[in-house]
Backbone as JSON, one array per atom type, in Angstrom:
{
  "sequence": "MIDITLASLEIEFTKRAEKELYAFSKKERDRIAKGIDGLMNGLSGDVKKLTNYHPEYRLRIGSYRVLFGIENNSVIVIYRISHRQSAY",
  "N": [[21.3, -79.57, 54.76], [18.05, -80.49, 53.82], [16.66, -83.54, 53.09], [14.29, -84.37, 50.47], [12.01, -86.27, 48.42], [10.41, -84.96, 46.0], [7.59, -85.14, 43.76], [7.09, -83.41, 40.63], [6.91, -80.65, 41.4], [4.68, -77.65, 42.68], [4.28, -74.73, 43.78], [2.38, -72.56, 45.71], [1.0, -69.62, 46.89], [-0.3, -68.2, 49.86], [-3.11, -66.14, 50.53], [-2.43, -64.05, 52.4], [0.42, -64.53, 52.11], [0.88, -63.56, 49.69], [0.18, -61.21, 49.66], [2.01, -59.95, 51.77], [4.66, -60.34, 50.17], [4.19, -58.76, 48.12], [4.39, -56.34, 49.62], [7.04, -55.54, 49.79], [9.92, -53.91, 48.44], [10.56, -53.72, 45.06], [13.47, -54.91, 44.66], [14.0, -56.53, 46.8], [11.97, -58.02, 46.84], [12.55, -59.4, 44.17], [14.51, -60.54, 44.97], [13.67, -62.51, 47.17], [11.99, -63.87, 45.75], [13.94, -65.25, 43.97], [14.87, -66.8, 45.68], [12.79, -68.39, 46.65], [12.2, -69.86, 44.43], [14.53, -71.5, 44.43], [13.64, -73.51, 46.11], [12.4, -75.22, 44.28], [14.02, -77.18, 43.42], [14.66, -79.63, 44.8], [14.32, -78.5, 47.38], [16.44, -76.73, 47.89], [18.6, -74.07, 49.43], [18.86, -72.17, 52.27], [17.02, -74.18, 54.04], [15.4, -75.22, 56.66], [13.93, -77.36, 58.83], [11.09, -77.02, 60.87], [10.67, -77.47, 64.61], [7.8, -78.52, 66.54], [5.84, -76.37, 65.37], [3.85, -74.69, 63.17], [4.01, -73.35, 59.88], [5.47, -76.12, 58.88], [8.63, -75.6, 57.54], [11.1, -73.1, 57.09], [12.51, -70.96, 54.97], [15.53, -69.26, 54.78], [16.47, -66.29, 53.89], [18.66, -64.03, 53.45], [17.7, -61.44, 55.71], [15.09, -62.33, 56.15], [12.54, -64.17, 56.47], [10.86, -67.14, 54.83], [8.37, -68.97, 55.38], [6.8, -72.14, 55.09], [5.16, -74.95, 54.19], [4.88, -78.53, 52.9], [2.75, -80.44, 50.94], [1.14, -83.47, 50.35], [3.17, -84.1, 49.08], [3.83, -82.83, 46.7], [3.13, -80.2, 46.75], [4.19, -77.05, 47.25], [3.28, -74.62, 50.01], [3.23, -71.51, 50.68], [3.09, -69.93, 52.97], [3.93, -67.73, 55.1], [5.74, -64.58, 54.29], [8.21, -62.7, 55.75], [10.03, -60.34, 57.76], [12.53, -61.36, 60.01], [12.39, -60.69, 62.45], [9.84, -60.61, 62.55], [8.52, -63.11, 61.97], [8.49, -65.51, 63.31]],
  "CA": [[20.19, -79.6, 53.59], [16.97, -81.57, 54.22], [16.54, -84.39, 51.9], [12.8, -84.83, 50.62], [12.08, -86.14, 47.47], [9.3, -84.41, 45.52], [7.54, -85.45, 42.26], [6.15, -82.56, 39.98], [6.3, -79.5, 42.5], [4.14, -76.76, 42.18], [4.44, -73.7, 44.64], [1.26, -71.71, 45.98], [1.09, -68.55, 48.08], [-1.51, -68.24, 50.35], [-3.44, -64.83, 50.12], [-1.5, -63.61, 53.29], [1.69, -64.85, 51.73], [1.21, -62.65, 48.54], [0.19, -59.58, 50.24], [3.29, -59.79, 52.16], [5.59, -60.61, 49.18], [3.96, -57.54, 47.33], [4.51, -55.22, 50.3], [8.27, -55.43, 49.79], [10.3, -53.24, 47.63], [11.1, -54.72, 43.99], [14.74, -55.21, 44.87], [13.63, -57.39, 47.58], [10.85, -59.1, 46.15], [13.16, -60.23, 43.27], [15.52, -61.48, 46.02], [12.79, -63.59, 47.75], [11.31, -65.01, 44.43], [14.51, -66.26, 43.19], [15.33, -67.58, 46.93], [11.48, -69.36, 46.39], [12.27, -70.82, 42.84], [15.19, -72.5, 44.74], [12.67, -74.52, 46.7], [11.63, -76.52, 43.2], [15.26, -77.64, 43.07], [14.74, -80.28, 46.09], [14.33, -77.73, 48.6], [17.63, -75.97, 48.18], [18.82, -72.99, 50.14], [18.88, -72.39, 53.72], [15.96, -74.65, 54.57], [15.4, -75.77, 58.22], [12.79, -77.98, 59.45], [10.93, -76.48, 62.47], [10.07, -78.41, 65.56], [6.83, -77.93, 67.2], [5.52, -74.94, 64.85], [3.03, -74.69, 61.88], [4.18, -74.44, 58.88], [6.85, -77.01, 59.09], [9.71, -75.1, 57.36], [11.43, -72.09, 57.04], [13.72, -70.4, 54.11], [16.4, -67.93, 55.02], [16.62, -65.1, 52.75], [19.28, -62.53, 54.51], [17.14, -60.78, 56.99], [13.68, -62.53, 55.84], [12.02, -65.81, 56.72], [9.96, -67.63, 54.09], [7.7, -70.05, 56.07], [6.33, -72.86, 54.05], [4.66, -76.47, 54.2], [4.54, -79.34, 51.66], [1.36, -80.93, 50.97], [0.91, -84.76, 49.35], [4.6, -84.43, 48.47], [3.99, -82.59, 45.19], [2.6, -78.72, 46.47], [4.9, -76.32, 48.29], [2.44, -73.76, 50.22], [4.41, -70.41, 51.3], [2.14, -69.18, 54.55], [4.49, -66.25, 55.42], [7.08, -63.95, 54.08], [8.16, -61.61, 56.87], [11.51, -60.07, 58.29], [13.06, -62.13, 60.81], [12.11, -60.42, 63.85], [8.21, -60.92, 62.92], [8.31, -64.01, 61.34], [7.52, -66.4, 64.29]],
  "C": [[19.15, -80.5, 54.09], [16.9, -82.15, 52.93], [15.0, -84.63, 51.9], [12.73, -84.94, 49.01], [10.7, -85.85, 46.96], [9.1, -84.53, 44.11], [6.69, -83.88, 41.6], [5.72, -81.41, 40.76], [5.5, -78.54, 41.81], [4.1, -75.86, 43.64], [2.87, -72.62, 44.54], [1.7, -70.81, 47.14], [-0.54, -68.69, 48.91], [-1.95, -66.43, 50.33], [-2.7, -63.96, 50.84], [0.12, -63.42, 52.76], [2.2, -63.64, 50.57], [0.79, -61.42, 48.88], [1.41, -59.09, 50.79], [4.54, -59.48, 51.42], [5.46, -59.03, 48.37], [4.27, -55.98, 48.23], [6.15, -55.01, 50.26], [8.68, -54.54, 48.37], [10.68, -54.34, 45.91], [12.35, -55.26, 44.01], [14.55, -56.7, 45.57], [12.96, -58.24, 47.32], [11.48, -59.97, 45.21], [13.87, -61.46, 43.92], [14.99, -62.84, 46.28], [12.27, -64.51, 46.48], [12.5, -65.83, 44.17], [15.13, -67.3, 44.72], [13.85, -68.96, 46.85], [11.71, -70.38, 45.22], [13.27, -71.96, 43.53], [14.5, -73.68, 45.54], [12.15, -76.25, 45.65], [12.76, -77.37, 43.21], [15.45, -78.61, 44.48], [14.8, -79.52, 47.4], [15.59, -76.99, 49.06], [17.68, -74.45, 48.8], [18.91, -73.19, 51.52], [17.3, -72.65, 54.11], [15.99, -75.28, 56.05], [13.86, -76.04, 58.44], [12.41, -77.65, 61.14], [10.33, -77.44, 63.06], [8.75, -77.34, 66.17], [6.26, -76.56, 66.61], [4.78, -75.4, 63.32], [3.61, -73.5, 61.2], [5.48, -75.19, 59.58], [8.32, -76.45, 58.49], [9.85, -73.87, 57.17], [12.46, -72.33, 55.94], [14.23, -69.42, 54.67], [16.9, -67.23, 54.44], [17.24, -64.0, 53.37], [18.49, -62.29, 55.7], [15.86, -61.52, 56.73], [13.63, -63.89, 55.89], [10.86, -66.25, 55.95], [9.3, -68.94, 54.61], [6.61, -70.96, 55.37], [5.93, -74.38, 54.54], [4.62, -77.11, 53.21], [3.15, -80.15, 52.02], [1.38, -81.86, 49.58], [2.24, -84.84, 48.35], [4.57, -83.46, 47.26], [3.71, -80.48, 45.37], [3.62, -78.07, 47.65], [3.85, -75.15, 48.79], [3.32, -72.85, 51.04], [2.95, -69.81, 52.31], [2.53, -67.97, 54.79], [5.45, -65.88, 54.84], [7.25, -63.17, 54.98], [9.84, -61.34, 57.11], [11.52, -60.8, 59.72], [12.25, -62.02, 62.22], [10.33, -60.85, 64.06], [8.29, -62.12, 62.64], [7.58, -65.32, 62.33], [6.71, -66.41, 65.29]]
}
């Protein structure tokens, strides 16, 4: 688990990430949203820091990947949400 202290977190989605999220079925969308909510608790979940890649982090939710970055230690920006085969 990645140990990062974040104060008063906010989660923001890029337009691309919002569009990708709403392309999933309601069941998958709820599952992904639950995983993203876990990020607010000290980046809990299957989070990995990526090397030489932007965005800097990925959250694994089954076969799906949520690619995100952290700005100013207070905002988590979700850049992409896609199947693992097309995430990177």
